[in-house]
PDB file of N, CA, C and O in Angstrom:
ATOM      1  N   MET A   1     -13.580  -8.922  -4.017  1.00  0.00           N
ATOM      2  CA  MET A   1     -13.292  -7.647  -3.391  1.00  0.00           C
ATOM      3  C   MET A   1     -12.711  -7.817  -1.996  1.00  0.00           C
ATOM      4  O   MET A   1     -11.881  -7.021  -1.555  1.00  0.00           O
ATOM      5  N   SER A   2     -13.145  -8.838  -1.323  1.00  0.00           N
ATOM      6  CA  SER A   2     -12.689  -9.024   0.064  1.00  0.00           C
ATOM      7  C   SER A   2     -11.173  -9.121   0.155  1.00  0.00           C
ATOM      8  O   SER A   2     -10.564  -8.544   1.056  1.00  0.00           O
ATOM      9  N   LYS A   3     -10.570  -9.841  -0.766  1.00  0.00           N
ATOM     10  CA  LYS A   3      -9.114 -10.010  -0.739  1.00  0.00           C
ATOM     11  C   LYS A   3      -8.405  -8.684  -1.000  1.00  0.00           C
ATOM     12  O   LYS A   3      -7.379  -8.396  -0.383  1.00  0.00           O
ATOM     13  N   GLU A   4      -8.949  -7.872  -1.914  1.00  0.00           N
ATOM     14  CA  GLU A   4      -8.357  -6.567  -2.196  1.00  0.00           C
ATOM     15  C   GLU A   4      -8.452  -5.654  -0.976  1.00  0.00           C
ATOM     16  O   GLU A   4      -7.501  -4.952  -0.632  1.00  0.00           O
ATOM     17  N   TYR A   5      -9.625  -5.678  -0.325  1.00  0.00           N
ATOM     18  CA  TYR A   5      -9.794  -4.850   0.867  1.00  0.00           C
ATOM     19  C   TYR A   5      -8.867  -5.303   1.991  1.00  0.00           C
ATOM     20  O   TYR A   5      -8.293  -4.482   2.706  1.00  0.00           O
ATOM     21  N   GLU A   6      -8.733  -6.592   2.133  1.00  0.00           N
ATOM     22  CA  GLU A   6      -7.838  -7.122   3.165  1.00  0.00           C
ATOM     23  C   GLU A   6      -6.394  -6.718   2.881  1.00  0.00           C
ATOM     24  O   GLU A   6      -5.671  -6.303   3.787  1.00  0.00           O
ATOM     25  N   PHE A   7      -5.978  -6.842   1.622  1.00  0.00           N
ATOM     26  CA  PHE A   7      -4.619  -6.458   1.246  1.00  0.00           C
ATOM     27  C   PHE A   7      -4.381  -4.969   1.508  1.00  0.00           C
ATOM     28  O   PHE A   7      -3.369  -4.593   2.099  1.00  0.00           O
ATOM     29  N   ALA A   8      -5.316  -4.125   1.067  1.00  0.00           N
ATOM     30  CA  ALA A   8      -5.170  -2.677   1.251  1.00  0.00           C
ATOM     31  C   ALA A   8      -5.196  -2.315   2.735  1.00  0.00           C
ATOM     32  O   ALA A   8      -4.414  -1.479   3.187  1.00  0.00           O
ATOM     33  N   GLY A   9      -6.090  -2.941   3.485  1.00  0.00           N
ATOM     34  CA  GLY A   9      -6.162  -2.674   4.919  1.00  0.00           C
ATOM     35  C   GLY A   9      -4.894  -3.080   5.644  1.00  0.00           C
ATOM     36  O   GLY A   9      -4.405  -2.351   6.507  1.00  0.00           O
ATOM     37  N   ASP A  10      -4.361  -4.239   5.298  1.00  0.00           N
ATOM     38  CA  ASP A  10      -3.105  -4.694   5.903  1.00  0.00           C
ATOM     39  C   ASP A  10      -1.956  -3.757   5.563  1.00  0.00           C
ATOM     40  O   ASP A  10      -1.120  -3.454   6.415  1.00  0.00           O
ATOM     41  N   ALA A  11      -1.917  -3.299   4.315  1.00  0.00           N
ATOM     42  CA  ALA A  11      -0.855  -2.373   3.895  1.00  0.00           C
ATOM     43  C   ALA A  11      -0.956  -1.060   4.667  1.00  0.00           C
ATOM     44  O   ALA A  11       0.053  -0.530   5.133  1.00  0.00           O
ATOM     45  N   MET A  12      -2.171  -0.539   4.800  1.00  0.00           N
ATOM     46  CA  MET A  12      -2.340   0.725   5.529  1.00  0.00           C
ATOM     47  C   MET A  12      -2.045   0.545   7.020  1.00  0.00           C
ATOM     48  O   MET A  12      -1.483   1.444   7.645  1.00  0.00           O
ATOM     49  N   ASP A  13      -2.413  -0.592   7.594  1.00  0.00           N
ATOM     50  CA  ASP A  13      -2.073  -0.868   8.995  1.00  0.00           C
ATOM     51  C   ASP A  13      -0.558  -0.869   9.189  1.00  0.00           C
ATOM     52  O   ASP A  13      -0.043  -0.331  10.169  1.00  0.00           O
ATOM     53  N   ARG A  14       0.132  -1.472   8.252  1.00  0.00           N
ATOM     54  CA  ARG A  14       1.607  -1.524   8.338  1.00  0.00           C
ATOM     55  C   ARG A  14       2.201  -0.131   8.227  1.00  0.00           C
ATOM     56  O   ARG A  14       3.100   0.222   8.990  1.00  0.00           O
ATOM     57  N   ILE A  15       1.711   0.661   7.289  1.00  0.00           N
ATOM     58  CA  ILE A  15       2.204   2.037   7.131  1.00  0.00           C
ATOM     59  C   ILE A  15       1.922   2.834   8.397  1.00  0.00           C
ATOM     60  O   ILE A  15       2.769   3.598   8.859  1.00  0.00           O
ATOM     61  N   ASN A  16       0.721   2.652   8.958  1.00  0.00           N
ATOM     62  CA  ASN A  16       0.359   3.352  10.181  1.00  0.00           C
ATOM     63  C   ASN A  16       1.317   2.985  11.319  1.00  0.00           C
ATOM     64  O   ASN A  16       1.794   3.861  12.041  1.00  0.00           O
ATOM     65  N   LYS A  17       1.591   1.707  11.473  1.00  0.00           N
ATOM     66  CA  LYS A  17       2.491   1.263  12.540  1.00  0.00           C
ATOM     67  C   LYS A  17       3.920   1.745  12.310  1.00  0.00           C
ATOM     68  O   LYS A  17       4.582   2.198  13.244  1.00  0.00           O
ATOM     69  N   LEU A  18       4.396   1.650  11.071  1.00  0.00           N
ATOM     70  CA  LEU A  18       5.762   2.075  10.771  1.00  0.00           C
ATOM     71  C   LEU A  18       5.955   3.577  10.984  1.00  0.00           C
ATOM     72  O   LEU A  18       7.055   4.034  11.294  1.00  0.00           O
ATOM     73  N   SER A  19       4.881   4.331  10.814  1.00  0.00           N
ATOM     74  CA  SER A  19       4.974   5.785  10.983  1.00  0.00           C
ATOM     75  C   SER A  19       4.527   6.228  12.380  1.00  0.00           C
ATOM     76  O   SER A  19       4.365   7.421  12.634  1.00  0.00           O
ATOM     77  N   SER A  20       4.330   5.270  13.273  1.00  0.00           N
ATOM     78  CA  SER A  20       3.864   5.556  14.643  1.00  0.00           C
ATOM     79  C   SER A  20       2.571   6.368  14.638  1.00  0.00           C
ATOM     80  O   SER A  20       2.433   7.355  15.361  1.00  0.00           O
ATOM     81  N   GLY A  21       1.641   5.931  13.813  1.00  0.00           N
ATOM     82  CA  GLY A  21       0.359   6.627  13.745  1.00  0.00           C
ATOM     83  C   GLY A  21       0.461   7.963  13.036  1.00  0.00           C
ATOM     84  O   GLY A  21      -0.247   8.911  13.375  1.00  0.00           O
ATOM     85  N   TYR A  22       1.345   8.036  12.050  1.00  0.00           N
ATOM     86  CA  TYR A  22       1.580   9.248  11.270  1.00  0.00           C
ATOM     87  C   TYR A  22       2.117  10.387  12.144  1.00  0.00           C
ATOM     88  O   TYR A  22       1.813  11.559  11.923  1.00  0.00           O
ATOM     89  N   LEU A  23       2.905  10.019  13.119  1.00  0.00           N
ATOM     90  CA  LEU A  23       3.521  10.996  14.015  1.00  0.00           C
ATOM     91  C   LEU A  23       4.707  11.645  13.304  1.00  0.00           C
ATOM     92  O   LEU A  23       5.640  10.969  12.871  1.00  0.00           O
ATOM     93  N   LEU A  24       4.647  12.952  13.198  1.00  0.00           N
ATOM     94  CA  LEU A  24       5.713  13.685  12.511  1.00  0.00           C
ATOM     95  C   LEU A  24       6.917  13.874  13.425  1.00  0.00           C
ATOM     96  O   LEU A  24       6.761  14.168  14.610  1.00  0.00           O
ATOM     97  N   PRO A  25       8.114  13.706  12.876  1.00  0.00           N
ATOM     98  CA  PRO A  25       9.301  14.020  13.666  1.00  0.00           C
ATOM     99  C   PRO A  25       9.381  15.536  13.850  1.00  0.00           C
ATOM    100  O   PRO A  25       8.813  16.284  13.054  1.00  0.00           O
ATOM    101  N   PRO A  26      10.074  15.991  14.881  1.00  0.00           N
ATOM    102  CA  PRO A  26      10.149  17.428  15.154  1.00  0.00           C
ATOM    103  C   PRO A  26      10.721  18.249  13.984  1.00  0.00           C
ATOM    104  O   PRO A  26      10.364  19.414  13.812  1.00  0.00           O
ATOM    105  N   ASP A  27      11.588  17.652  13.202  1.00  0.00           N
ATOM    106  CA  ASP A  27      12.228  18.390  12.113  1.00  0.00           C
ATOM    107  C   ASP A  27      11.599  18.096  10.746  1.00  0.00           C
ATOM    108  O   ASP A  27      12.257  18.241   9.716  1.00  0.00           O
ATOM    109  N   ALA A  28      10.337  17.686  10.740  1.00  0.00           N
ATOM    110  CA  ALA A  28       9.670  17.315   9.488  1.00  0.00           C
ATOM    111  C   ALA A  28       9.520  18.530   8.572  1.00  0.00           C
ATOM    112  O   ALA A  28       9.117  19.610   9.003  1.00  0.00           O
ATOM    113  N   CYS A  29       9.855  18.323   7.302  1.00  0.00           N
ATOM    114  CA  CYS A  29       9.691  19.385   6.308  1.00  0.00           C
ATOM    115  C   CYS A  29       8.245  19.390   5.813  1.00  0.00           C
ATOM    116  O   CYS A  29       7.465  18.497   6.144  1.00  0.00           O
ATOM    117  N   ASN A  30       7.899  20.389   5.027  1.00  0.00           N
ATOM    118  CA  ASN A  30       6.525  20.504   4.515  1.00  0.00           C
ATOM    119  C   ASN A  30       6.116  19.295   3.690  1.00  0.00           C
ATOM    120  O   ASN A  30       4.979  18.835   3.791  1.00  0.00           O
ATOM    121  N   SER A  31       7.024  18.774   2.875  1.00  0.00           N
ATOM    122  CA  SER A  31       6.701  17.603   2.051  1.00  0.00           C
ATOM    123  C   SER A  31       6.356  16.403   2.927  1.00  0.00           C
ATOM    124  O   SER A  31       5.419  15.660   2.635  1.00  0.00           O
ATOM    125  N   TYR A  32       7.111  16.224   3.988  1.00  0.00           N
ATOM    126  CA  TYR A  32       6.870  15.136   4.940  1.00  0.00           C
ATOM    127  C   TYR A  32       5.487  15.308   5.579  1.00  0.00           C
ATOM    128  O   TYR A  32       4.725  14.348   5.698  1.00  0.00           O
ATOM    129  N   MET A  33       5.173  16.549   5.989  1.00  0.00           N
ATOM    130  CA  MET A  33       3.879  16.825   6.620  1.00  0.00           C
ATOM    131  C   MET A  33       2.730  16.545   5.664  1.00  0.00           C
ATOM    132  O   MET A  33       1.727  15.949   6.055  1.00  0.00           O
ATOM    133  N   VAL A  34       2.870  16.970   4.418  1.00  0.00           N
ATOM    134  CA  VAL A  34       1.820  16.739   3.424  1.00  0.00           C
ATOM    135  C   VAL A  34       1.659  15.245   3.160  1.00  0.00           C
ATOM    136  O   VAL A  34       0.539  14.743   3.073  1.00  0.00           O
ATOM    137  N   ALA A  35       2.764  14.548   3.034  1.00  0.00           N
ATOM    138  CA  ALA A  35       2.707  13.103   2.770  1.00  0.00           C
ATOM    139  C   ALA A  35       1.973  12.369   3.890  1.00  0.00           C
ATOM    140  O   ALA A  35       1.116  11.528   3.618  1.00  0.00           O
ATOM    141  N   PHE A  36       2.298  12.676   5.132  1.00  0.00           N
ATOM    142  CA  PHE A  36       1.640  12.012   6.258  1.00  0.00           C
ATOM    143  C   PHE A  36       0.166  12.393   6.332  1.00  0.00           C
ATOM    144  O   PHE A  36      -0.679  11.546   6.623  1.00  0.00           O
ATOM    145  N   LYS A  37      -0.145  13.655   6.072  1.00  0.00           N
ATOM    146  CA  LYS A  37      -1.544  14.091   6.090  1.00  0.00           C
ATOM    147  C   LYS A  37      -2.341  13.345   5.028  1.00  0.00           C
ATOM    148  O   LYS A  37      -3.451  12.885   5.295  1.00  0.00           O
ATOM    149  N   LEU A  38      -1.789  13.224   3.835  1.00  0.00           N
ATOM    150  CA  LEU A  38      -2.485  12.526   2.753  1.00  0.00           C
ATOM    151  C   LEU A  38      -2.606  11.025   3.022  1.00  0.00           C
ATOM    152  O   LEU A  38      -3.625  10.419   2.692  1.00  0.00           O
ATOM    153  N   LEU A  39      -1.587  10.429   3.613  1.00  0.00           N
ATOM    154  CA  LEU A  39      -1.678   9.012   3.981  1.00  0.00           C
ATOM    155  C   LEU A  39      -2.793   8.787   4.999  1.00  0.00           C
ATOM    156  O   LEU A  39      -3.559   7.831   4.880  1.00  0.00           O
ATOM    157  N   LYS A  40      -2.887   9.657   5.989  1.00  0.00           N
ATOM    158  CA  LYS A  40      -3.931   9.552   7.011  1.00  0.00           C
ATOM    159  C   LYS A  40      -5.309   9.720   6.375  1.00  0.00           C
ATOM    160  O   LYS A  40      -6.233   8.967   6.681  1.00  0.00           O
ATOM    161  N   GLN A  41      -5.445  10.703   5.494  1.00  0.00           N
ATOM    162  CA  GLN A  41      -6.725  10.914   4.815  1.00  0.00           C
ATOM    163  C   GLN A  41      -7.101   9.699   3.964  1.00  0.00           C
ATOM    164  O   GLN A  41      -8.260   9.285   3.934  1.00  0.00           O
ATOM    165  N   PHE A  42      -6.109   9.134   3.275  1.00  0.00           N
ATOM    166  CA  PHE A  42      -6.361   7.954   2.455  1.00  0.00           C
ATOM    167  C   PHE A  42      -6.827   6.790   3.321  1.00  0.00           C
ATOM    168  O   PHE A  42      -7.781   6.096   2.970  1.00  0.00           O
ATOM    169  N   GLU A  43      -6.162   6.578   4.442  1.00  0.00           N
ATOM    170  CA  GLU A  43      -6.556   5.484   5.336  1.00  0.00           C
ATOM    171  C   GLU A  43      -7.986   5.692   5.839  1.00  0.00           C
ATOM    172  O   GLU A  43      -8.785   4.756   5.847  1.00  0.00           O
ATOM    173  N   ASP A  44      -8.302   6.907   6.255  1.00  0.00           N
ATOM    174  CA  ASP A  44      -9.659   7.198   6.724  1.00  0.00           C
ATOM    175  C   ASP A  44     -10.683   6.965   5.619  1.00  0.00           C
ATOM    176  O   ASP A  44     -11.725   6.353   5.853  1.00  0.00           O
ATOM    177  N   ASP A  45     -10.387   7.451   4.416  1.00  0.00           N
ATOM    178  CA  ASP A  45     -11.296   7.263   3.278  1.00  0.00           C
ATOM    179  C   ASP A  45     -11.462   5.785   2.931  1.00  0.00           C
ATOM    180  O   ASP A  45     -12.561   5.345   2.592  1.00  0.00           O
ATOM    181  N   LEU A  46     -10.384   5.028   3.014  1.00  0.00           N
ATOM    182  CA  LEU A  46     -10.450   3.595   2.724  1.00  0.00           C
ATOM    183  C   LEU A  46     -11.379   2.892   3.702  1.00  0.00           C
ATOM    184  O   LEU A  46     -12.191   2.059   3.299  1.00  0.00           O
ATOM    185  N   HIS A  47     -11.266   3.224   4.987  1.00  0.00           N
ATOM    186  CA  HIS A  47     -12.141   2.613   5.996  1.00  0.00           C
ATOM    187  C   HIS A  47     -13.610   2.951   5.717  1.00  0.00           C
ATOM    188  O   HIS A  47     -14.482   2.089   5.830  1.00  0.00           O
ATOM    189  N   ILE A  48     -13.874   4.195   5.358  1.00  0.00           N
ATOM    190  CA  ILE A  48     -15.248   4.603   5.055  1.00  0.00           C
ATOM    191  C   ILE A  48     -15.755   3.864   3.818  1.00  0.00           C
ATOM    192  O   ILE A  48     -16.881   3.367   3.808  1.00  0.00           O
ATOM    193  N   HIS A  49     -14.942   3.793   2.795  1.00  0.00           N
ATOM    194  CA  HIS A  49     -15.328   3.105   1.555  1.00  0.00           C
ATOM    195  C   HIS A  49     -15.669   1.637   1.820  1.00  0.00           C
ATOM    196  O   HIS A  49     -16.707   1.146   1.375  1.00  0.00           O
ATOM    197  N   VAL A  50     -14.809   0.954   2.533  1.00  0.00           N
ATOM    198  CA  VAL A  50     -15.036  -0.464   2.817  1.00  0.00           C
ATOM    199  C   VAL A  50     -16.302  -0.639   3.657  1.00  0.00           C
ATOM    200  O   VAL A  50     -17.100  -1.541   3.399  1.00  0.00           O
ATOM    201  N   HIS A  51     -16.482   0.212   4.648  1.00  0.00           N
ATOM    202  CA  HIS A  51     -17.687   0.139   5.482  1.00  0.00           C
ATOM    203  C   HIS A  51     -18.949   0.318   4.637  1.00  0.00           C
ATOM    204  O   HIS A  51     -19.890  -0.470   4.731  1.00  0.00           O
ATOM    205  N   LEU A  52     -18.953   1.365   3.812  1.00  0.00           N
ATOM    206  CA  LEU A  52     -20.140   1.619   2.993  1.00  0.00           C
ATOM    207  C   LEU A  52     -20.434   0.469   2.044  1.00  0.00           C
ATOM    208  O   LEU A  52     -21.584   0.055   1.891  1.00  0.00           O
ATOM    209  N   GLU A  53     -19.399  -0.037   1.415  1.00  0.00           N
ATOM    210  CA  GLU A  53     -19.620  -1.115   0.455  1.00  0.00           C
ATOM    211  C   GLU A  53     -20.057  -2.404   1.145  1.00  0.00           C
ATOM    212  O   GLU A  53     -20.987  -3.069   0.689  1.00  0.00           O
ATOM    213  N   ASN A  54     -19.388  -2.756   2.240  1.00  0.00           N
ATOM    214  CA  ASN A  54     -19.706  -4.010   2.934  1.00  0.00           C
ATOM    215  C   ASN A  54     -21.032  -3.963   3.682  1.00  0.00           C
ATOM    216  O   ASN A  54     -21.742  -4.967   3.741  1.00  0.00           O
ATOM    217  N   ASN A  55     -21.374  -2.816   4.250  1.00  0.00           N
ATOM    218  CA  ASN A  55     -22.531  -2.749   5.140  1.00  0.00           C
ATOM    219  C   ASN A  55     -23.760  -2.082   4.539  1.00  0.00           C
ATOM    220  O   ASN A  55     -24.851  -2.176   5.101  1.00  0.00           O
ATOM    221  N   ILE A  56     -23.597  -1.413   3.410  1.00  0.00           N
ATOM    222  CA  ILE A  56     -24.743  -0.744   2.803  1.00  0.00           C
ATOM    223  C   ILE A  56     -24.967  -1.218   1.370  1.00  0.00           C
ATOM    224  O   ILE A  56     -26.034  -1.739   1.047  1.00  0.00           O
ATOM    225  N   VAL A  57     -23.975  -1.040   0.518  1.00  0.00           N
ATOM    226  CA  VAL A  57     -24.155  -1.359  -0.901  1.00  0.00           C
ATOM    227  C   VAL A  57     -24.359  -2.853  -1.122  1.00  0.00           C
ATOM    228  O   VAL A  57     -25.320  -3.251  -1.780  1.00  0.00           O
ATOM    229  N   TYR A  58     -23.483  -3.677  -0.591  1.00  0.00           N
ATOM    230  CA  TYR A  58     -23.572  -5.124  -0.830  1.00  0.00           C
ATOM    231  C   TYR A  58     -24.876  -5.713  -0.295  1.00  0.00           C
ATOM    232  O   TYR A  58     -25.543  -6.447  -1.024  1.00  0.00           O
ATOM    233  N   PRO A  59     -25.270  -5.418   0.958  1.00  0.00           N
ATOM    234  CA  PRO A  59     -26.540  -5.981   1.438  1.00  0.00           C
ATOM    235  C   PRO A  59     -27.743  -5.535   0.591  1.00  0.00           C
ATOM    236  O   PRO A  59     -28.671  -6.313   0.369  1.00  0.00           O
ATOM    237  N   ARG A  60     -27.720  -4.290   0.123  1.00  0.00           N
ATOM    238  CA  ARG A  60     -28.829  -3.827  -0.723  1.00  0.00           C
ATOM    239  C   ARG A  60     -28.809  -4.524  -2.082  1.00  0.00           C
ATOM    240  O   ARG A  60     -29.860  -4.838  -2.641  1.00  0.00           O
ATOM    241  N   ALA A  61     -27.629  -4.761  -2.598  1.00  0.00           N
ATOM    242  CA  ALA A  61     -27.529  -5.472  -3.882  1.00  0.00           C
ATOM    243  C   ALA A  61     -28.088  -6.878  -3.767  1.00  0.00           C
ATOM    244  O   ALA A  61     -28.708  -7.379  -4.705  1.00  0.00           O
ATOM    245  N   LEU A  62     -27.878  -7.514  -2.633  1.00  0.00           N
ATOM    246  CA  LEU A  62     -28.422  -8.868  -2.428  1.00  0.00           C
ATOM    247  C   LEU A  62     -29.951  -8.864  -2.449  1.00  0.00           C
ATOM    248  O   LEU A  62     -30.569  -9.849  -2.852  1.00  0.00           O
ATOM    249  N   LEU A  63     -30.549  -7.779  -2.022  1.00  0.00           N
ATOM    250  CA  LEU A  63     -32.011  -7.684  -2.007  1.00  0.00           C
ATOM    251  C   LEU A  63     -32.594  -7.557  -3.413  1.00  0.00           C
ATOM    252  O   LEU A  63     -33.785  -7.798  -3.612  1.00  0.00           O
ATOM    253  N   LEU A  64     -31.775  -7.186  -4.378  1.00  0.00           N
ATOM    254  CA  LEU A  64     -32.247  -7.009  -5.752  1.00  0.00           C
ATOM    255  C   LEU A  64     -32.436  -8.306  -6.508  1.00  0.00           C
ATOM    256  O   LEU A  64     -33.014  -8.315  -7.595  1.00  0.00           O
ATOM    257  N   LYS A  65     -31.959  -9.395  -5.946  1.00  0.00           N
ATOM    258  CA  LYS A  65     -32.031 -10.694  -6.635  1.00  0.00           C
ATOM    259  C   LYS A  65     -33.445 -11.150  -6.830  1.00  0.00           C
ATOM    260  O   LYS A  65     -33.676 -12.220  -7.392  1.00  0.00           O
TER     261      LYS A  65
END
């Protein structure tokens, strides 16, 4: 899982940087706004998912051994 999380995190970091932190251009259309909003939400959700799995689920699973 670590490699998948690293790959996804690196990809989202790159998208974030390329989009200047999801900064909309002044002439952005609705589709552009929705796309950036969803990308930001996905990145936030990914960070939460990785945190929960790495810091809560995995350590508890180790205790079940």
